[in-house]
ZADODO-254775 format. One record per residue: residue number from 1; x, y, z of N, C-alpha, C in turn; residue in one letter. Coordinates in Angstrom, 1 decimal. Example, Ala and Ser with C-alpha at 12.3 -4.5 7.8 and 13.67 -1.06 7.14 Angstrom:
{1 {13.2 -5.7 7.8} {12.3 -4.5 7.8} {13.2 -3.3 7.8} A}
{2 {12.8 -2.2 7.1} {13.7 -1.1 7.1} {12.9 0.0 7.9} S}
// end
This chain:
{1 {10.1 8.1 2.4} {9.5 7.4 3.5} {9.4 5.9 3.2} X}
{2 {8.9 5.6 2.0} {8.8 4.2 1.6} {10.1 3.5 1.6} X}
{3 {11.1 4.2 1.2} {12.5 3.6 1.2} {12.9 3.2 2.6} X}
{4 {12.6 4.1 3.6} {12.9 3.8 5.0} {12.1 2.6 5.5} X}
{5 {10.9 2.5 5.1} {10.0 1.4 5.6} {10.5 0.1 5.1} X}
{6 {11.0 0.0 3.8} {11.4 -1.3 3.2} {12.8 -1.6 3.4} X}
{7 {13.6 -0.7 4.1} {15.0 -0.9 4.3} {15.3 -2.3 4.9} X}
{8 {14.6 -2.8 5.8} {14.9 -4.1 6.4} {14.6 -5.3 5.4} X}
{9 {14.1 -5.0 4.3} {13.7 -6.0 3.3} {14.5 -5.8 2.0} X}
{10 {15.8 -6.3 1.9} {16.6 -6.0 0.8} {16.1 -6.6 -0.5} X}
{11 {15.2 -7.6 -0.5} {14.6 -8.1 -1.7} {13.5 -7.2 -2.3} X}
{12 {13.1 -6.2 -1.5} {12.0 -5.3 -2.0} {12.7 -4.1 -2.7} X}
{13 {12.1 -3.7 -3.8} {12.6 -2.5 -4.5} {11.4 -1.6 -4.8} X}
{14 {11.8 -0.3 -5.1} {10.8 0.7 -5.4} {11.1 1.1 -6.9} X}
{15 {10.1 1.2 -7.7} {10.3 1.6 -9.1} {9.1 2.3 -9.6} X}
{16 {9.2 3.3 -10.3} {8.1 4.0 -10.9} {7.9 3.6 -12.3} X}
{17 {6.7 3.8 -12.8} {6.4 3.5 -14.2} {5.2 4.3 -14.6} X}
{18 {5.0 4.4 -15.9} {3.7 5.0 -16.4} {3.1 3.9 -17.3} X}
{19 {1.8 4.0 -17.5} {1.1 3.1 -18.3} {0.4 2.0 -17.5} X}
{20 {0.1 0.9 -18.1} {-0.5 -0.2 -17.5} {0.4 -1.1 -16.6} X}
{21 {0.0 -1.5 -15.5} {0.8 -2.3 -14.6} {1.1 -3.6 -15.3} X}
{22 {0.2 -4.2 -16.1} {0.5 -5.4 -16.7} {1.6 -5.3 -17.8} X}
{23 {1.7 -4.1 -18.4} {2.8 -3.9 -19.4} {4.1 -3.8 -18.6} X}
{24 {4.0 -3.1 -17.5} {5.2 -3.0 -16.7} {5.7 -4.4 -16.2} X}
{25 {4.8 -5.2 -15.8} {5.1 -6.6 -15.4} {5.7 -7.3 -16.5} X}
{26 {5.2 -7.2 -17.7} {5.8 -7.9 -18.9} {7.2 -7.4 -19.1} X}
{27 {7.4 -6.1 -19.1} {8.8 -5.5 -19.3} {9.8 -6.0 -18.3} X}
{28 {9.3 -6.3 -17.0} {10.2 -6.8 -16.0} {10.3 -8.3 -16.0} X}
{29 {9.6 -8.9 -16.9} {9.7 -10.4 -17.0} {8.9 -11.1 -15.8} X}
{30 {8.0 -10.4 -15.2} {7.2 -11.0 -14.1} {6.2 -12.0 -14.6} X}
{31 {5.9 -13.0 -13.7} {4.9 -14.0 -14.0} {3.7 -13.7 -13.2} X}
{32 {3.7 -12.8 -12.3} {2.5 -12.5 -11.4} {2.5 -11.1 -10.9} X}
{33 {1.3 -10.6 -10.7} {1.1 -9.3 -10.0} {0.4 -9.6 -8.7} X}
{34 {1.0 -9.0 -7.6} {0.4 -9.3 -6.3} {-0.4 -8.0 -5.9} X}
{35 {-1.7 -8.2 -5.6} {-2.5 -7.0 -5.2} {-3.0 -7.3 -3.8} X}
{36 {-3.0 -6.2 -3.0} {-3.5 -6.3 -1.6} {-5.0 -5.9 -1.5} X}
{37 {-5.7 -6.6 -0.8} {-7.1 -6.3 -0.5} {-7.3 -6.0 1.0} X}
{38 {-7.9 -4.9 1.3} {-8.2 -4.6 2.7} {-9.6 -5.0 3.0} X}
{39 {-10.6 -4.7 2.2} {-12.0 -5.0 2.5} {-12.6 -5.7 1.3} X}
{40 {-13.7 -6.4 1.6} {-14.4 -7.1 0.5} {-14.7 -6.2 -0.6} X}
{41 {-15.1 -5.0 -0.3} {-15.5 -4.0 -1.3} {-14.3 -3.7 -2.3} X}
{42 {-13.1 -4.0 -2.0} {-12.0 -3.8 -2.9} {-12.0 -4.9 -4.0} X}
{43 {-12.5 -6.0 -3.6} {-12.4 -7.2 -4.5} {-13.0 -7.0 -5.9} X}
{44 {-14.2 -6.4 -5.9} {-14.9 -6.2 -7.2} {-14.1 -5.5 -8.2} X}
{45 {-13.5 -4.3 -7.8} {-12.7 -3.6 -8.8} {-11.4 -4.3 -9.1} X}
{46 {-10.8 -4.9 -8.1} {-9.5 -5.6 -8.4} {-9.7 -6.9 -9.2} X}
{47 {-10.9 -7.5 -9.1} {-11.2 -8.7 -9.9} {-11.4 -8.3 -11.4} X}
{48 {-12.1 -7.2 -11.6} {-12.2 -6.7 -13.0} {-10.9 -6.3 -13.6} X}
{49 {-10.0 -5.7 -12.8} {-8.7 -5.3 -13.3} {-7.9 -6.6 -13.6} X}
{50 {-8.0 -7.6 -12.7} {-7.3 -8.8 -13.0} {-7.7 -9.5 -14.2} X}
{51 {-9.0 -9.5 -14.5} {-9.6 -10.1 -15.7} {-9.1 -9.4 -16.9} X}
{52 {-9.0 -8.1 -16.9} {-8.5 -7.3 -18.0} {-7.1 -7.6 -18.2} X}
{53 {-6.3 -7.6 -17.2} {-4.9 -7.9 -17.3} {-4.7 -9.3 -17.9} X}
{54 {-5.5 -10.2 -17.5} {-5.4 -11.6 -18.0} {-5.7 -11.6 -19.5} X}
{55 {-6.6 -10.8 -20.0} {-6.9 -10.7 -21.4} {-5.8 -10.1 -22.2} X}
{56 {-5.1 -9.1 -21.6} {-4.0 -8.4 -22.2} {-2.8 -9.3 -22.2} X}
{57 {-2.5 -10.0 -21.1} {-1.3 -10.8 -20.9} {-1.6 -12.1 -20.2} X}
{58 {-2.1 -13.1 -20.9} {-2.6 -14.3 -20.3} {-1.5 -15.1 -19.5} X}
{59 {-0.2 -14.8 -19.8} {0.9 -15.4 -19.1} {1.2 -14.8 -17.8} X}
{60 {0.5 -13.8 -17.4} {0.8 -13.1 -16.1} {-0.4 -13.3 -15.2} X}
{61 {-0.2 -14.0 -14.0} {-1.3 -14.2 -13.1} {-1.4 -13.1 -12.1} X}
{62 {-2.6 -12.9 -11.5} {-2.8 -11.9 -10.4} {-3.1 -12.7 -9.2} X}
{63 {-2.3 -12.4 -8.1} {-2.5 -13.0 -6.8} {-3.1 -11.9 -5.8} X}
{64 {-4.1 -12.3 -5.1} {-4.7 -11.4 -4.1} {-4.2 -11.8 -2.7} X}
{65 {-3.8 -10.8 -1.9} {-3.5 -11.0 -0.5} {-4.4 -10.2 0.3} X}
{66 {-5.0 -10.8 1.3} {-5.9 -10.1 2.2} {-5.1 -9.5 3.3} X}
{67 {-5.5 -8.3 3.7} {-4.9 -7.6 4.8} {-5.3 -8.3 6.1} X}
{68 {-4.4 -8.3 7.1} {-4.7 -8.7 8.4} {-5.9 -7.9 8.9} X}
{69 {-6.9 -8.5 9.5} {-8.1 -7.8 10.0} {-7.8 -6.6 10.9} X}
{70 {-6.7 -6.7 11.6} {-6.2 -5.7 12.5} {-5.9 -4.4 11.8} X}
{71 {-5.5 -4.5 10.5} {-5.2 -3.3 9.7} {-6.1 -3.1 8.5} X}
{72 {-7.1 -3.9 8.3} {-7.9 -3.8 7.1} {-8.6 -2.4 6.9} X}
{73 {-8.9 -1.8 8.0} {-9.6 -0.5 7.9} {-8.7 0.7 7.7} X}
{74 {-7.4 0.5 7.8} {-6.5 1.6 7.8} {-6.1 1.9 6.3} X}
{75 {-6.1 3.2 6.0} {-5.6 3.7 4.7} {-4.8 5.0 5.0} X}
{76 {-3.9 5.3 4.1} {-3.1 6.5 4.2} {-4.0 7.7 4.4} X}
{77 {-5.1 7.8 3.6} {-6.0 8.9 3.7} {-6.6 9.1 5.1} X}
{78 {-7.0 8.0 5.7} {-7.6 8.0 7.1} {-6.5 8.4 8.1} X}
{79 {-5.3 7.9 7.9} {-4.3 8.2 8.9} {-4.0 9.7 8.8} X}
{80 {-3.9 10.3 7.6} {-3.6 11.7 7.4} {-4.8 12.6 8.0} X}
{81 {-6.0 12.1 7.8} {-7.1 12.9 8.4} {-7.0 12.9 9.9} X}
{82 {-6.7 11.7 10.5} {-6.5 11.7 12.0} {-5.4 12.6 12.4} X}
{83 {-4.3 12.6 11.7} {-3.2 13.5 12.1} {-3.6 15.0 12.0} X}
{84 {-4.2 15.3 10.8} {-4.5 16.7 10.6} {-5.7 17.3 11.4} X}
{85 {-6.7 16.4 11.5} {-7.9 16.9 12.2} {-7.8 16.6 13.7} X}
{86 {-7.0 15.7 14.1} {-6.8 15.4 15.5} {-6.0 16.5 16.2} X}
{87 {-5.4 17.4 15.5} {-4.7 18.5 16.1} {-3.7 18.1 17.2} X}
{88 {-3.0 17.1 16.9} {-2.0 16.6 17.9} {-2.5 15.9 19.1} X}
{89 {-3.9 15.7 19.2} {-4.5 15.0 20.3} {-4.4 13.5 20.2} X}
{90 {-4.0 13.0 19.0} {-3.8 11.5 18.8} {-2.4 11.3 19.0} X}
{91 {-2.0 10.6 20.0} {-0.6 10.4 20.4} {0.1 9.4 19.5} X}
{92 {1.4 9.5 19.5} {2.3 8.7 18.7} {2.1 7.2 19.0} X}
{93 {1.7 6.9 20.2} {1.5 5.5 20.6} {0.3 4.9 19.7} X}
{94 {-0.8 5.7 19.6} {-1.9 5.3 18.8} {-1.6 5.2 17.4} X}
{95 {-0.8 6.1 16.9} {-0.4 6.1 15.4} {0.5 4.9 15.2} X}
{96 {1.3 4.5 16.1} {2.2 3.3 16.0} {1.4 2.0 15.8} X}
{97 {0.1 2.0 16.3} {-0.7 0.9 16.1} {-1.3 0.8 14.6} X}
{98 {-1.1 1.9 13.9} {-1.6 2.0 12.6} {-0.6 2.0 11.5} X}
{99 {0.6 2.5 11.8} {1.7 2.7 10.8} {3.0 2.3 11.4} X}
{100 {4.0 2.0 10.6} {5.3 1.7 11.1} {5.9 2.9 11.9} X}
{101 {6.7 2.6 12.9} {7.3 3.7 13.7} {8.0 4.8 12.9} X}
{102 {8.7 4.4 11.8} {9.4 5.3 11.0} {8.4 6.3 10.3} X}
{103 {7.2 5.9 10.0} {6.2 6.8 9.5} {5.7 7.8 10.5} X}
{104 {5.6 7.3 11.7} {5.2 8.2 12.8} {6.3 9.4 12.9} X}
{105 {7.6 9.0 12.8} {8.6 10.0 12.9} {8.5 11.0 11.7} X}
{106 {8.2 10.5 10.5} {8.1 11.4 9.4} {6.9 12.4 9.6} X}
{107 {5.8 11.8 10.2} {4.6 12.7 10.5} {4.9 13.7 11.5} X}
{108 {5.7 13.4 12.5} {6.1 14.3 13.6} {6.8 15.5 12.9} X}
{109 {7.8 15.2 12.0} {8.6 16.2 11.4} {7.8 17.1 10.4} X}
{110 {7.0 16.4 9.6} {6.3 17.1 8.6} {5.2 18.0 9.1} X}
{111 {4.4 17.5 10.1} {3.3 18.3 10.6} {3.5 18.9 12.0} X}
{112 {4.7 18.7 12.6} {5.0 19.3 13.8} {3.9 19.0 14.9} X}
{113 {3.5 17.7 14.9} {2.5 17.3 15.9} {3.0 16.1 16.7} X}
{114 {2.3 15.7 17.6} {2.5 14.5 18.5} {3.5 15.0 19.6} X}
// end
């Protein structure tokens, strides 16, 4: 699903790893780690993680990007709860306000709803 979502962005790649993100960033030769923040409550944990990463690898910066307020409350967990507990009563149009259209199509197929 993620591959389909990022298809229009050829500069984006998907890669898995185990261990610390900062070690993965070092292995890739990265100079920065970009972290997304939805709510202010995310910041405390992310700040602690960034400080730890800085101590482990001082040459790698952490950059924080705030979510658009229109989407800040949305998480994959909440979307899945809406799909599963909404029993098909939440239409595709409403879901398209929360997730990319391709994700709505995956949800339709997987859960046979909408």
